[in-house]
N, C-alpha and C positions, 0 to 999 in steps of 0.2 A: 524221533518226535516231528512233529511239525508245528507251525506257526501259522497263526491269522493276526495278520499287521493292522491295525489304522491307525492313521500317525495324520496327524496335522499339523500347522503353524500355531505357535503359542506365541506370547510377548518377548519370550528368547529362544530357549530350547525348542526340540519337537518330540512330542512323546509317542512312543508305539505301545500298542495296548496287545500286549502275546497271550497266547494261549500253549500252555506246553505241556506234554505230555509228560507223565512218570511212569516209568515203568516198573521202578520197587514200588510204588503205591497204585499202580493199574487206574489212572484218572489224570485228568486234563488240569490243569489249574493255570490261573491268570499271572502275568505279571505286568510291570511295566516296565519301560526302559527309557529315560531321558537321554534325548542326542544334543549334543552341541551343537547350534545352528549351522556350524560350518564341518561338520562332520560327510566325510567322502567316502564311501565304502570302497575306494579305491586308491586311497590315499592313506596317510600314515596308521599306524597302530594306536588304539587308544587306551590307557587305563581304565578301569572299573572300579567304581564304589558301589557296593551291595548294602542296601539299608532292608533293615527286617524290622516288621513292624510288634507292636505290643499285643498281650492278648487280648481275644476278641476281636482284633483287625483284619485287614486283609490287604491285598495290593494298592490300594488306592490310599489306603491312610496317610502316607508319609505327605504327599504331594498336598491332602488338605490342610495338615498340620503345618505345612511346611513350604509354600509356593515355591516361595524365593530358590530351591532346589534349581526350577528353571535357569534362572541367572547365573546361579553358580555351577551349573554345569557349563555353559558359555566363558563362564571369566576361568574357570581353572582348565576348561578344555577337556574334559574326560565324562564318559559314560557312568550316569547311575541305575541301576537296575535294583528294583522295588519288587519282589516275589511276594504272593499270598504262601505264606509258613501255616495256613492254618486256623482256625478259632485257639485253638489251647494246646496244638503239638507241643511249645516248648521248642521246636526244634533238636527233639531225637530224633531217633530209630528206637522206638520204645519197645524195650526189653516185654512187655506182657500184651501189647495190642499190635499186630502184625502191618496192619491197613496202615500203620503210622511211622514214615520212614524221613522226616525231612531232612534230616542228616544227610542221607542219599542224596533226597531230591537235590538241595541247595546245592551241599559241597561236588558233589560230581555231576548231576545229570542239567543241570542251569547252567553251573559254568560251562561245561560244554558246549551245551545249546547257543551261548551266550557267544561264546569262540565259535562257533559257527558259523552264526549268521550275523555278525558284526566285526567290523574290524579293530582284536582287540590286543593287547600286550597279554601274551599267552604264559603269565609266567608269574611267581609269587611278587616278583618287582612292581608288578602293573595290576594288583587285585587288593582291593581294602574292604573292612566288612564291619559295621556298627548298624547299634538297634538298639531302639528305648523298651523300656521293663524286660519282658519276657524276650524279645528280640535281643537286648542288651546281653541276657543269659546266653541265648542263641548265637550270638555273634563270636561270643569268647569262646564256647565251647567249641564251635565247628573249626574255630582258628585254631585251639589246641591241642585239636583232632588232625588238622589238615595243615600243615606248615607248607604243603607240596601245592597247598592252591590259593594261601590267605600271607599275604608279607607283613600285613596291618591289620589291627580289629582294636574297635573300640567298645564300650557300652555306653548309653545314655541312660541314668536310672533304673539300673538291669536289676536283674532280681539274681542274686549271685549266689545265692545262696538256698539252695532249695530241702535244707535240712530244717531250715528255720521257720519253715510254714508247713509242716507236717499236715495239718489242719486247714485248710484256704477253699475260695470260694473260682480258684484257677484251672481246677480237675488236672493238679500235677498228679496225684493218685491216677487219674485215667490211663498214662503214660507211664507212668515209673511204679504204677501197684501201689495197693494197700500200705502205708508204713509201717505197720504193725507187723504184717507178712513178708515184706519186700525192703526192706531198710536198706540193704548192703545196693539196692538199684539208687536211694538216696543218697545213699556215699558217693555212687560213682558218678551221678549225676551232677554233683553240686560243681557248677565254678571254681570255688574257692579251691576245692583237691585236685585241680588242675595245673597246680604252680608247678610242679616238678613238669609238666612239659611246659610250660610257656619259658622255663630256665634254658629249658634244652632248645626250644626254638627259637628264641632271639627275635622276637618279631618286635614290629613297635605298635606300643599300645599307647592307646586314650582313655580315660574311666574316668565318670564325672557321676554325682550325683547330690540332687537337691537337698538342704540344711533341713527342712520338713518331711522329707520321704519317708517311708515307713522300710524301705529299703536299704537307709543309709547304713545303718550298721554291717549288713553283709557287704558293702562297696567296701567300709572301713577295713574290714576281717579281710578282704582281699588287697586289699594297698598294702597291710602289714607284713603279708604273706610273700607279696612282691618283693616285698623291702629286704624283708629277711633274705628271701631268697638271691636276693642282689640282680631281680631283674628290672632290668632299664623300662619304667613308664611314666606317662604323666598321668596325674590325677588332681581332681578339683572338686572343691564342693561350693559350691554356686546355692544362693539364696533361691528358694523354688521348693515347689512338692511335686507331689506326682501327676502331674498335668502336662497338657498340650503346651501350655506357656512354658513349661519350661525345657521339654526336648523340641519344640521350635526355634526356640535361640539355642541350645545346646549344638545341636547338627550343624550351625555354622561352625562351630570351632572343630568340629569330627572332620567337615571337608576340607580347611585350612589345612588340620595335620595331614591330611591322607596326601593333599597337594603336594604339600614339602615332601613326603614322603617319595611319592611318584617324581618328582622330583630328580631325588639322589638317585633313582635308579636307572634314569636316562644319559 
């Protein structure tokens, strides 16, 4: 992997724009890393919060939707990493398209890259992941399958049950296959069906959704399953729809949740 880094002072933290090569996908992707203003490469090790964008987004989306991330990075004193997860990857290693390996890219390649080029806490106690919509699905999907990487995870307005949307405009079929022919992939790829993994992992979880969001029922289903499995988690429904106004506010709660989690690990 290699990096092309551009950095500059902003009102609060410092933003690095990186180019990260994925060996799994044989291509270079972009990523933003928000560093606290006092970050020093030869100082303390910093926890890292990974933020995943939604469908049709890219690595720049989070900072556009929530510019307060700069202040939160300073206030909480941890790194915030915003990768490019592809236009419609749903953060899967696709069973039908070998060019889509975003699970491997995020959970293995990007984390290793971040740990190599930044001074980070290199254990699950110092790593958290969350995201919006497609990224909320992706964050919980990756956390469920990689507890050795992520100690805390969340979802904001996440598409947590792909099975509810077999016909959609988000190209889920492009990464899981036609539901009429590959329904087993859809069953296996639904976050709600990962509850047994969360029961084993015992990670810190935060999940929320707007009360006017079309993903609300999927979130409620996952909440019920976690409760039935006695998996501790924080679940909230707030006024709001599936839009930037909702998750630009929700992210503040997630970063506070992760800050408290990181403090427990110190």
